C-alpha positions in Angstrom: 145.5 65.3 121.0 142.9 66.8 118.6 141.5 70.0 120.2 138.2 71.7 119.6 137.8 75.1 121.1 134.3 76.4 122.1 134.0 80.1 122.4 130.9 81.0 124.5 129.4 79.4 127.5 125.7 79.7 126.9 123.3 76.8 126.0 124.7 76.5 122.5 128.3 76.5 123.6 127.7 74.0 126.4 125.9 71.7 124.0 128.6 72.0 121.4 131.1 71.1 124.1 129.1 68.1 125.1 128.6 66.9 121.5 132.3 67.4 120.6 133.8 65.7 123.7 131.5 62.7 123.0 133.3 62.3 119.7 136.6 61.6 121.5 138.4 64.9 121.1 139.8 67.3 123.7 137.4 70.2 124.3 138.3 73.5 125.8 135.5 76.1 126.4 136.2 79.8 126.8 133.9 82.4 128.1 134.3 86.1 128.8 132.4 86.1 132.1 133.5 84.8 135.5 131.1 81.9 135.1 129.2 80.2 132.3 125.5 80.1 131.6 124.6 83.5 133.1 121.9 84.4 130.6 120.5 80.8 130.9 120.2 81.3 134.6 118.5 84.6 134.4 116.1 83.4 131.7 115.0 80.6 134.0 114.6 82.9 137.0 110.8 83.0 136.6 110.5 79.4 135.4 112.8 77.8 132.8 110.8 77.1 129.6 112.9 74.5 127.9 110.8 73.7 124.9 107.2 73.2 123.7 105.0 70.1 123.3 103.0 71.2 120.2 103.2 69.0 117.0 106.6 69.3 115.3 105.2 70.9 112.1 103.7 73.7 114.2 106.8 73.9 116.3 109.0 74.3 113.2 106.7 77.0 111.8 107.7 79.3 114.7 111.0 79.8 112.9 109.2 81.5 110.1 111.5 82.5 107.1 114.6 80.8 108.5 112.8 77.5 109.1 114.5 75.7 106.2 117.9 76.5 107.6 117.3 75.6 111.2 114.9 72.6 110.6 117.6 69.9 110.2 119.1 70.9 113.6 115.7 71.0 115.3 114.6 67.7 113.9 117.8 66.0 115.0 117.2 67.3 118.5 113.4 67.7 118.7 111.5 68.5 122.0 111.2 64.8 123.0 114.9 64.3 122.6 115.5 67.4 124.6 113.3 66.1 127.4 115.2 62.8 127.3 118.5 64.7 127.6 117.2 66.6 130.7 116.2 63.3 132.2 119.7 61.9 131.7 120.8 64.8 134.0 118.2 63.7 136.6 116.0 66.6 135.7 112.4 65.6 135.0 110.1 67.8 133.0 106.4 68.5 132.7 104.0 70.0 130.2 102.3 73.2 131.5 98.7 74.2 130.6 100.0 76.3 127.8 101.9 73.4 126.2 105.2 74.7 127.3 107.7 72.3 128.8 109.5 73.1 132.1 111.8 71.2 134.5 109.8 70.1 137.5 111.6 72.5 139.8 111.0 75.3 137.3 114.5 76.7 137.9 117.6 76.7 135.7 120.2 76.3 138.4 119.8 72.6 139.2 119.9 71.7 135.5 122.9 73.9 134.9 124.8 72.5 137.9 124.1 68.9 136.8 125.1 69.7 133.2 128.4 71.3 134.3 129.3 68.4 136.5 128.7 66.0 133.6 130.8 68.1 131.2 133.7 68.4 133.6 133.5 64.6 134.3 133.6 64.0 130.6 136.8 66.0 130.3 135.6 69.4 129.1 138.0 72.1 130.3 136.6 75.5 131.3 138.5 78.8 130.9 136.6 81.8 132.2 137.4 85.5 131.9 138.7 84.9 128.4 137.2 87.5 126.0 137.6 86.5 122.4 139.4 89.1 120.2 139.8 87.2 117.0 142.9 85.4 115.6 146.6 86.2 115.6 148.8 86.1 112.6 149.4 82.4 113.0 145.7 81.6 113.0 145.5 81.0 116.7 142.6 82.2 118.8 143.3 85.4 120.6 141.8 86.2 124.0 142.2 89.0 126.4 142.5 87.9 130.0 143.2 89.6 133.4 146.7 88.1 133.2 147.3 89.4 129.7 146.7 88.3 126.1 146.2 84.5 125.5 146.9 82.7 122.3 145.2 79.4 121.9 145.8 76.8 119.2 142.8 74.6 118.2 142.1 72.1 115.4 138.5 73.4 115.1 136.5 76.1 116.6 132.8 76.6 117.5 131.7 80.2 118.0 128.6 80.4 120.2 128.8 84.0 121.2 125.1 84.9 121.5 123.3 87.9 120.1 123.3 91.5 121.4 120.7 91.4 124.1 121.5 91.5 127.8 125.1 92.5 127.2 125.9 92.7 130.9 125.6 88.9 130.9 128.2 88.5 128.2 126.4 88.7 124.8 127.7 92.1 123.7 127.8 91.4 119.9 131.5 92.4 119.7 132.0 89.4 117.5 130.1 91.1 114.6 133.0 93.4 113.9 135.6 90.6 114.2 133.8 88.4 111.7 132.9 91.4 109.4 136.6 92.0 109.1 137.0 88.4 107.9 134.4 89.2 105.2 131.7 86.9 106.9 128.2 88.0 105.7 126.3 89.3 108.8 122.7 90.5 108.9 122.5 93.5 111.2 121.2 92.6 114.7 117.7 93.7 115.6 115.7 93.4 118.9 113.4 90.3 119.0 110.9 89.4 121.7 111.0 93.0 122.7 108.7 95.7 124.1 107.7 98.9 122.2 107.4 102.6 122.9 104.0 104.2 123.0 103.4 107.9 123.6 101.2 107.6 126.7 99.8 110.6 128.3 101.4 111.5 131.6 98.2 110.6 133.5 98.0 107.2 132.0 101.7 106.5 132.4 101.6 107.6 136.1 98.5 105.6 136.9 99.0 102.4 135.0 102.7 101.7 134.5 103.4 98.2 135.7 99.7 97.0 135.4 99.1 93.7 133.5 96.5 93.7 130.8 95.0 90.2 130.9 93.5 88.0 128.3 93.3 90.1 125.2 93.7 89.4 121.5 96.2 91.5 119.7 96.5 92.0 116.0 99.3 93.5 113.9 99.3 93.7 110.2 102.6 92.6 108.8 104.5 94.3 106.0 102.9 92.0 103.5 99.5 92.8 104.8 99.0 89.5 106.7 97.1 89.9 110.0 99.1 88.4 112.8 96.7 87.6 115.7 97.7 86.2 119.1 95.9 85.8 122.5 97.5 86.4 125.8 98.6 89.1 128.3 101.0 92.0 128.4 102.2 94.8 130.8 101.9 98.5 130.5 105.3 100.2 131.0 106.3 103.8 131.5 107.6 103.8 127.9 104.9 101.6 126.3 104.1 97.9 126.3 105.9 94.6 126.9 105.3 91.0 127.9 104.0 87.7 126.6 101.6 88.5 123.8 103.6 91.6 122.7 106.6 89.4 122.2 104.5 87.0 120.0 103.9 89.8 117.5 107.1 91.7 118.0 108.8 90.6 114.8 105.9 91.8 112.7 105.5 95.0 114.6 109.3 95.8 114.4 109.4 95.2 110.7 106.3 97.4 110.1 107.9 100.2 112.1 111.1 99.9 110.1 109.1 100.1 106.8 106.5 102.7 107.7 107.8 104.6 110.8 105.1 103.2 113.2 102.8 100.2 113.7 99.3 99.8 115.0 98.5 97.3 117.6 94.8 96.4 117.6 93.5 95.2 120.9 90.4 93.1 121.5 89.8 93.8 125.1 86.8 91.4 125.4 87.8 88.5 123.1 85.2 86.2 124.7 82.2 88.3 123.4 81.2 88.8 119.8 80.8 92.4 118.6 77.0 92.1 118.2 76.4 90.7 121.6 78.7 93.3 123.2 76.8 96.2 121.4 73.5 94.8 122.7 74.8 94.6 126.3 76.1 98.2 126.1 72.8 99.4 124.7 71.0 98.5 128.0 69.6 101.6 129.8 72.3 103.2 131.9 69.9 105.0 134.1 71.8 106.9 136.8 74.9 104.7 136.6 78.2 106.3 135.7 79.9 105.4 132.5 82.5 103.5 134.4 79.9 101.4 136.3 78.0 100.7 133.1 81.2 99.5 131.4 82.1 97.3 134.3 78.6 95.8 134.6 77.9 95.3 130.8 81.3 94.5 129.4 83.5 93.6 132.4 85.8 96.5 131.6 87.5 98.3 134.5 91.0 99.2 135.7 93.7 99.3 133.2 91.4 98.2 130.3 89.1 101.1 131.0 92.2 103.3 131.2 93.3 102.2 127.8 89.9 103.0 126.4 89.9 106.5 127.8 93.5 107.0 126.6 92.6 106.0 123.1 89.1 107.0 122.0 87.2 110.4 122.1 84.7 111.1 124.9 81.7 111.0 122.5 82.3 107.4 121.7 81.3 106.4 125.3 77.8 107.8 124.5 77.4 105.5 121.5 77.0 101.8 122.3 77.8 100.6 118.8 81.0 102.7 118.5 82.0 101.8 122.0 81.6 98.1 121.3 83.7 98.5 118.2 86.4 100.3 120.2 86.4 97.5 122.8 86.8 94.9 120.0 89.4 96.8 118.0 91.3 99.4 120.1 94.2 101.0 118.2 97.5 101.5 120.1 100.3 103.1 118.1 103.7 101.6 118.5 106.4 104.2 117.6 109.7 102.2 118.2 110.9 98.9 119.5 112.8 99.0 122.8 116.7 99.1 122.5 118.6 95.9 121.5 120.1 95.5 124.9 116.7 95.3 126.6 115.3 92.6 124.2 114.9 89.0 125.3 116.7 87.9 122.1 118.0 89.2 118.8 117.3 88.7 115.1 120.0 88.9 112.5 123.5 87.5 112.8 125.7 85.3 110.8 123.9 84.6 107.5 123.0 80.9 106.9 124.2 81.4 103.3 127.7 81.9 104.8 127.6 78.4 106.3 127.6 74.9 105.0 124.9 72.4 106.0 126.9 71.6 109.2 127.2 75.2 110.2 130.8 75.7 109.2 131.8 79.1 107.8 132.6 78.6 104.1 135.2 81.3 104.2 136.9 80.1 107.4 137.3 76.3 107.2 137.2 74.7 110.6 135.2 77.5 112.2 131.6 76.7 113.1 128.8 78.9 114.4 125.9 78.1 116.7 123.1 79.5 118.7 121.7 83.0 118.8 124.6 84.5 116.8 123.0 82.8 113.7 120.5 84.7 111.6 117.2 83.3 113.0 114.6 84.3 115.5 111.7 82.7 117.2 109.1 83.7 119.8 109.4 82.8 123.5 107.8 79.5 124.5 110.9 77.2 124.4 111.8 77.8 120.8 114.8 79.9 121.6 116.5 77.5 123.9 115.6 74.5 121.7 117.2 76.3 118.7 120.3 77.1 120.6 120.8 73.6 122.0 120.0 72.0 118.6 122.4 74.1 116.6 125.1 73.8 119.3 124.8 70.0 119.0 125.2 70.0 115.2 128.2 72.4 115.4 129.9 70.4 118.1 129.7 67.1 116.3 130.7 68.7 113.0 133.7 70.5 114.5 135.0 67.3 116.1 134.5 65.3 112.9 136.1 68.0 110.8 139.2 68.2 113.1 139.6 64.4 113.0 139.1 64.1 109.3 141.6 66.9 108.7 144.2 65.2 110.9 143.7 61.9 109.1 144.1 63.7 105.7 147.3 65.4 107.0 148.6 62.1 108.3 147.9 60.3 105.1 149.7 63.0 103.1 152.7 62.7 105.4 152.8 59.0 104.8 152.7 59.5 101.1 155.5 62.0 101.2 157.7 59.7 103.4 157.0 56.8 101.1 158.0 58.9 98.1 161.1 60.0 99.8 162.1 56.4 100.7 161.7 55.4 97.0 164.0 58.1 95.9 
């Protein structure tokens, strides 16, 4: 029986297993953890965002500089196809007000349970607590296991080992050293969709850590000078900032910090009011009202937004309506470092696409395919990460099964030729 081994039980690995077994080969899936899909479950704890409903051209643009490499996989398993796949698992989906697509129950667990039932029914064999250690001298996969080392023969392999974020769930990036020893080109892993450190004063940190900053526009100037602007919300942390809109600009901010040592996040605290109108409103007579009351009445600024203002601008600015309006529309916050890799939602970097053929097989290791977050791509939150993992897993699974079957046919044909030649002689 032709066997395809899948190493990694996240979305990419599970999809690779599903795609491979549908081609008629034996599929064995190995994962280091006691159960599969752990990061998938945690990612869906607050509402599983499967994909996004925006037009495909806009959707593909989210993959930025790596778009041309990942586009074939995405277009072969586009958001509509993903929704149809979920429906086959008896999981209906809906489009939220943001355009994001969620399962109707919002949770990941029902979808994962249905998916695993279908995979087991189709013949996929699961082997947990198997931590991949590379290959033995005969080219077999080598795993560590509670009962001792395990050597596994496979006709093709799909590696879907994740990035380096949330290592306690299994994605510890140990594979980078294994593949580097095999001379596979790997771009160093970096945090993506991450928070950032800000040097808050002790007063601000103590008073506002954990507070959400709602409906602001943030701007970061990328390394090439392009202004990246996004609208949304974020959260003040004891260390700095994190959350939705911060993740949207995190790639640009991270790269600026790497190039220049720090990055400036410009906040528009009142994006619904033009600067001129805001200045006029703040110019109204303050009478006996306090500065805080005047800000609240004329600009709707209070709480954490007022705290940010006091944290950032000199006291004399509050006495000048024009300067105060400018500060409210363009408040600078200095980001000094991205949060550590293990805290990030996802990672950038990984196996270089130049090391792979068009079907995600390593050029230097025939029969070994890669999929998911361990590839060198990144995307913002919003369904793009899971879609990318599922789509590349599907491509790698089909390709691995076809490669294994083609290799067997070639080997069989050669054996027939050899036997025929021997019979002649």
